[in-house]
C-alpha positions as CSV (number, residue, x, y, z in Angstrom):
1,M,-20.6,-14.4,-14.8
2,R,-19.5,-10.9,-15.7
3,F,-15.4,-11.1,-17.1
4,F,-12.5,-8.7,-17.3
5,I,-11.0,-8.7,-21.1
6,A,-8.4,-6.8,-21.1
7,V,-7.3,-4.8,-24.2
8,I,-3.1,-5.8,-25.1
9,A,-0.6,-3.1,-26.7
10,K,3.3,-2.4,-27.9
11,G,4.2,0.7,-27.4
12,D,1.0,4.2,-27.0
13,E,0.1,3.6,-30.0
14,P,-3.4,5.2,-30.8
15,A,-6.3,3.1,-32.0
16,S,-6.2,4.3,-36.1
17,A,-10.3,5.7,-37.5
18,D,-10.5,2.6,-38.9
19,E,-9.8,0.9,-35.2
20,M,-12.1,2.9,-34.5
21,A,-15.0,2.6,-35.6
22,A,-14.8,-1.1,-35.3
23,I,-14.5,-0.9,-31.6
24,D,-17.2,0.8,-30.8
25,A,-19.7,-1.1,-33.8
26,F,-17.9,-3.9,-31.2
27,N,-19.5,-1.5,-28.3
28,D,-22.7,-1.2,-29.4
29,G,-23.3,-5.0,-30.6
30,L,-22.3,-5.5,-25.9
31,R,-25.2,-2.6,-25.6
32,R,-27.6,-3.9,-27.8
33,D,-27.6,-8.1,-27.0
34,G,-27.2,-7.1,-23.4
35,H,-22.8,-7.7,-22.3
36,W,-21.6,-4.9,-21.2
37,V,-21.3,-3.7,-18.2
38,Y,-18.1,-1.3,-18.8
39,A,-15.2,-0.3,-20.6
40,M,-12.4,2.1,-20.6
41,G,-8.4,3.2,-22.6
42,I,-6.2,4.1,-20.2
43,H,-3.4,5.4,-20.6
44,G,0.2,4.6,-20.2
45,P,2.5,3.2,-18.6
46,S,4.1,6.1,-18.5
47,Q,1.8,7.4,-16.4
48,S,2.0,4.4,-13.7
49,V,2.3,5.1,-10.3
50,V,3.2,1.8,-7.8
51,F,2.3,2.1,-4.4
52,D,2.6,-0.4,-1.7
53,N,1.9,0.7,1.7
54,R,1.8,-2.3,3.3
55,G,2.6,-2.2,7.1
56,G,2.9,1.6,6.4
57,E,6.6,1.6,4.4
58,G,4.2,4.4,2.6
59,H,7.0,3.0,-0.5
60,V,5.6,5.5,-3.5
61,T,8.0,4.2,-7.1
62,E,6.6,6.5,-10.6
63,G,6.5,4.1,-12.8
64,P,4.7,0.9,-14.1
65,L,5.0,-2.5,-11.9
66,H,6.4,-4.4,-15.0
67,D,9.2,-3.0,-17.4
68,L,7.8,-5.0,-20.8
69,P,7.4,-4.4,-23.8
70,E,3.2,-5.0,-23.4
71,H,0.7,-3.1,-21.0
72,M,-2.9,-2.6,-20.5
73,A,-4.0,0.2,-22.8
74,G,-7.9,-0.5,-22.5
75,F,-10.8,-3.0,-20.9
76,W,-13.9,-4.3,-21.2
77,I,-16.3,-5.6,-18.1
78,I,-18.7,-7.7,-19.6
79,D,-21.5,-10.0,-19.1
80,A,-21.8,-13.0,-20.8
81,P,-24.0,-16.4,-19.4
82,D,-20.8,-18.0,-19.7
83,A,-17.6,-18.9,-21.0
84,E,-17.9,-19.8,-24.4
85,T,-20.2,-16.4,-24.6
86,A,-17.2,-14.4,-22.5
87,R,-14.8,-16.4,-25.3
88,R,-16.4,-15.9,-28.5
89,L,-16.9,-11.8,-27.6
90,A,-13.1,-12.2,-26.3
91,S,-11.9,-13.3,-29.6
92,E,-14.6,-10.4,-31.5
93,G,-12.8,-8.1,-29.1
94,S,-10.1,-8.8,-30.9
95,L,-10.3,-8.1,-34.1
96,A,-12.0,-4.9,-33.6
97,C,-9.7,-3.8,-31.7
98,N,-7.0,-5.3,-33.6
99,R,-5.0,-6.0,-30.8
100,K,-4.4,-9.1,-28.3
101,V,-7.3,-9.4,-25.8
102,E,-6.7,-11.5,-22.1
103,L,-10.1,-12.6,-21.1
104,R,-10.4,-13.5,-17.1
105,P,-13.8,-13.8,-15.1
106,L,-14.6,-11.8,-12.8
107,H,-15.0,-12.7,-8.2
108,G,-18.2,-12.3,-6.9
C-alpha cells in the first residue's frame, strides 16, 4: 500500500541543519527498509497559482487556494504493508522534520 505524508509548516522557515540531518537519516531508513518511493520539499504558498479551467473558463488566481497560517512544505510517498506501519513511519517523519505531518492512503 502506498501512502502520502504531507509535512505541515508555518511561515517559510527552512529546516535547520539539525532537522535536515534528521530528515536525511529518516530518508536513509525508508530506503534501507524498502519504504521509500519519493520525497520532495515544496516552496511556500507565496509561490502558488490556482488554475480553474472547468468549462473552459480559464480562471487563474495568484496565491494559494486557502489563506491559512499553516501550509504543506513537503511530502513523502511511502510504501508500507499496512496502515499501522504507515502510521508509525508518519510519526517518525514528524519527529525527524520537527513539524506536523498528515498521513493519507493513496488510491490504486
